[in-house]
C-alpha positions as CSV (number, residue, x, y, z in Angstrom):
1,M,-24.1,22.1,20.0
2,H,-26.4,19.2,21.6
3,V,-27.5,20.6,24.9
4,G,-30.6,19.4,25.5
5,E,-31.0,18.0,22.7
6,F,-29.6,17.1,18.9
7,V,-29.8,19.5,16.3
8,R,-31.4,16.9,13.5
9,G,-33.1,14.8,16.7
10,K,-32.1,11.2,17.1
11,G,-31.2,10.5,13.5
12,R,-31.8,10.7,9.9
13,F,-31.6,7.5,8.1
14,T,-32.2,7.2,4.2
15,I,-32.8,4.0,2.3
16,T,-30.4,4.0,-0.3
17,E,-30.9,1.4,-3.4
18,Y,-28.8,-1.4,-3.6
19,V,-26.6,-1.6,-6.4
20,P,-24.7,-4.9,-7.5
21,T,-20.9,-4.7,-8.5
22,E,-19.6,-4.7,-12.0
23,E,-16.5,-6.3,-10.9
24,R,-16.4,-10.0,-11.9
25,T,-14.0,-13.1,-11.8
26,S,-12.7,-14.5,-14.1
27,S,-10.3,-17.6,-15.3
28,E,-7.2,-14.8,-15.5
29,Y,-8.9,-13.2,-12.4
30,P,-10.0,-16.0,-10.5
31,L,-9.9,-14.9,-6.8
32,L,-11.7,-12.0,-4.8
33,L,-9.4,-9.2,-2.9
34,T,-11.0,-8.0,-0.1
35,T,-9.2,-5.2,1.9
36,G,-9.2,-3.8,5.6
37,R,-7.8,-2.8,9.0
38,I,-5.5,-4.0,11.7
39,L,-6.3,-3.0,14.9
40,S,-2.7,-1.7,16.1
41,Q,-2.7,0.3,12.7
42,Y,-5.1,3.5,11.8
43,N,-6.0,3.9,7.9
44,V,-2.8,4.6,5.9
45,G,-0.1,4.5,8.7
46,T,0.8,7.8,8.5
47,Q,0.5,8.8,12.3
48,T,0.3,5.1,13.9
49,R,3.7,3.6,11.4
50,R,5.7,6.0,14.2
51,T,4.7,4.3,16.6
52,L,5.8,1.4,18.6
53,N,2.9,-0.5,16.9
54,G,4.7,-1.2,14.1
55,A,5.9,-3.8,15.7
56,M,2.7,-5.6,15.8
57,H,1.8,-5.3,12.3
58,S,5.7,-4.8,10.3
59,E,4.2,-5.1,6.8
60,D,0.7,-6.0,5.0
61,L,0.4,-9.3,3.9
62,L,-1.6,-11.3,1.8
63,E,-4.3,-14.0,3.3
64,M,-5.2,-16.8,1.3
65,H,-6.7,-20.1,1.5
66,P,-4.3,-23.3,1.9
67,H,-6.5,-24.7,-1.1
68,D,-6.0,-21.7,-2.8
69,A,-2.0,-21.5,-2.0
70,E,-1.5,-25.3,-2.5
71,M,-3.1,-24.7,-6.3
72,R,-0.4,-22.3,-7.1
73,G,2.7,-23.6,-5.3
74,I,2.9,-21.3,-2.8
75,R,3.8,-21.1,0.9
76,D,4.0,-18.9,4.2
77,G,6.2,-16.5,3.9
78,D,6.8,-16.3,-0.4
79,W,6.6,-13.2,-1.7
80,L,3.7,-13.2,-4.5
81,Q,2.7,-11.2,-7.6
82,V,-0.8,-9.9,-6.8
83,R,-2.7,-8.8,-10.4
84,A,-5.9,-7.2,-10.8
85,R,-7.4,-5.5,-14.4
86,R,-5.8,-2.2,-13.1
87,G,-2.4,-2.8,-12.2
88,E,-0.2,-5.1,-9.9
89,T,1.9,-5.5,-6.6
90,R,3.8,-7.9,-4.1
91,L,2.9,-9.1,-1.2
92,R,4.1,-11.9,1.4
93,A,1.8,-14.9,1.6
94,L,0.1,-15.8,4.9
95,V,-1.7,-18.9,4.0
96,T,-4.3,-19.4,6.8
97,E,-7.7,-21.4,7.4
98,R,-9.7,-18.3,8.3
99,M,-9.9,-17.2,5.0
100,Q,-12.3,-18.7,2.8
101,P,-11.2,-20.9,-0.4
102,G,-11.5,-18.1,-3.6
103,V,-11.2,-15.0,-1.3
104,V,-7.8,-13.5,-0.6
105,Y,-7.4,-10.6,2.4
106,T,-4.9,-7.6,2.8
107,T,-4.4,-4.6,4.9
108,F,-3.4,-1.1,3.4
109,H,-1.2,0.7,6.4
110,H,1.6,0.3,4.7
111,P,2.7,2.3,1.3
112,E,5.0,-0.1,0.5
113,S,1.9,-2.6,-0.5
114,R,0.8,-0.1,-3.3
115,T,-3.2,-1.6,-2.5
116,N,-4.6,0.7,-4.6
117,D,-3.2,0.2,-7.5
118,L,-5.3,-3.0,-7.4
119,M,-8.5,-1.5,-6.8
120,S,-11.3,-1.0,-9.3
121,E,-12.6,2.2,-11.0
122,H,-15.5,1.7,-9.2
123,S,-17.2,3.7,-6.3
124,D,-20.1,4.6,-4.6
125,W,-22.5,7.1,-5.8
126,A,-22.7,9.1,-2.8
127,T,-19.6,8.8,-1.1
128,N,-17.3,8.0,-3.7
129,C,-15.4,5.7,-2.2
130,P,-14.0,3.3,-3.6
131,E,-14.8,-0.7,-4.4
132,Y,-12.3,-1.9,-1.8
133,K,-14.2,-5.5,-0.6
134,V,-14.2,-7.4,-4.6
135,T,-11.8,-6.9,-6.3
136,A,-10.9,-9.8,-9.2
137,V,-7.1,-10.6,-9.0
138,Q,-4.9,-13.5,-9.6
139,V,-1.9,-14.7,-7.5
140,A,0.8,-16.4,-8.3
141,P,4.8,-17.0,-6.5
142,Y,7.3,-14.3,-7.2
143,G,10.5,-15.0,-8.2
144,A,12.0,-18.4,-9.1
145,A,9.4,-21.5,-8.1
146,G,8.0,-19.1,-5.6
147,K,10.6,-19.8,-3.2
148,S,11.1,-17.7,0.3
149,E,13.9,-15.6,-0.2
150,N,17.4,-14.5,1.6
151,H,17.5,-10.7,3.2
152,H,18.9,-9.3,0.1
153,D,16.1,-10.6,-2.6
154,R,13.8,-8.8,0.3
155,E,16.1,-6.0,0.4
156,T,15.8,-5.5,-3.1
157,K,11.9,-5.6,-3.3
158,D,11.5,-3.3,-0.6
159,I,13.5,-0.5,-2.9
160,D,11.6,-1.2,-5.6
161,H,8.2,-0.6,-4.3
162,L,9.9,2.9,-2.5
163,V,11.2,3.6,-6.3
164,M,7.6,2.9,-7.6
165,M,5.8,5.5,-4.8
166,A,8.9,7.7,-5.6
167,N,7.7,8.0,-8.8
168,D,4.5,8.5,-8.8
169,I,4.3,11.2,-6.3
170,G,7.0,13.0,-8.5
171,A,4.2,12.5,-11.3
172,Y,1.7,14.1,-8.9
173,F,3.5,17.1,-8.1
174,A,5.2,17.2,-11.8
175,A,1.9,19.0,-12.9
176,Y,3.1,21.9,-10.3
177,P,3.2,25.5,-12.1
178,S,7.2,25.8,-11.7
179,H,10.2,23.2,-11.9
180,E,11.2,24.5,-8.2
181,E,7.7,24.5,-6.8
182,A,7.4,20.2,-7.8
183,V,10.6,19.8,-6.4
184,G,9.8,21.9,-3.4
185,G,6.2,19.5,-3.2
186,I,8.2,15.9,-3.9
187,E,10.5,17.1,-1.0
188,N,8.1,18.2,1.6
189,H,6.1,14.9,0.6
190,F,8.8,12.7,1.9
191,R,9.7,15.2,4.8
192,N,6.1,14.6,6.2
193,F,4.9,11.4,5.4
194,W,7.7,9.2,4.5
195,E,9.1,7.0,7.8
196,V,12.5,7.3,8.7
197,R,13.5,3.9,7.2
198,M,12.0,4.9,4.0
199,R,14.3,8.1,3.8
200,R,17.2,6.7,4.4
201,E,16.4,3.6,1.7
202,I,15.9,6.3,-0.4
203,I,18.5,8.3,-0.1
204,D,21.2,5.6,-0.1
205,Y,19.5,4.8,-3.5
206,V,20.4,7.7,-5.0
207,A,23.8,8.1,-3.5
208,R,23.9,4.6,-6.0
209,G,23.5,6.1,-8.6
210,G,19.3,5.9,-8.2
211,D,18.7,5.0,-12.1
212,E,15.6,4.0,-11.9
213,L,13.9,7.0,-10.5
214,K,12.7,10.1,-12.4
215,S,15.3,13.5,-12.4
216,I,12.5,15.3,-10.5
217,V,12.0,12.9,-7.9
218,R,16.3,12.8,-7.5
219,E,16.2,16.3,-7.1
220,A,14.3,16.4,-4.4
221,V,15.8,13.5,-2.9
222,L,19.3,14.8,-2.7
223,A,17.6,18.3,-0.9
224,L,16.5,15.9,1.9
225,P,19.0,16.1,4.8
226,S,20.9,12.6,5.8
227,V,18.9,10.4,8.3
228,P,21.5,9.0,10.9
229,L,21.4,5.8,11.7
230,D,20.3,6.6,15.6
231,E,17.5,8.5,14.5
232,S,14.1,6.5,16.0
233,E,12.2,5.6,13.8
234,D,9.4,6.8,15.5
235,V,10.1,10.4,15.1
236,G,8.4,12.6,12.2
237,E,9.1,15.7,10.8
238,G,5.2,16.7,9.6
């Protein structure tokens, strides 16, 4: 395509007018959330989470300055409730001085983190890219006094995240023309985009009753093949 020269010359630059954000902090949402990536993962991690890279970044954490953490009674490793004007999610705390006071940061490589639930409805006029860097949020300890939770508590929160994700997926596919197509679409999504661990946990949850799942989602989960305990975590079916 570009033998000898670039088709459109060496480059084309267009000046665009700066449009300031409409997002504002307030007494209810006093912190600014900015999001980004980490070296070991790529975007939402559909590919990289199926590799050994997962050992380097096993979950998305909320980084915050020690001053902001102390004012809220938050300790390193605590589970947090992160609320924005559009929604909320749960993340664990990473207290670090590399953050500026008033600013918190997280990555979006693990679907359980549901970072997109917090994002503003504002987007770039040219690319339609959401406004990822300046979402006003409030952060508080999750659970009794925000104390670090035991393994059972963490497992409970993990399955809560998976249930919320699965129901969101079910709501999307419910708009398909027929019930059979919707169930098939949900099942296919689980097969292609959920890690082995995630599929195993949602299958186990349905086996225990799956009370919080929509009926169409339970039907799709029941159609999934069982996942042996010794199946490699880095093998995808997509």
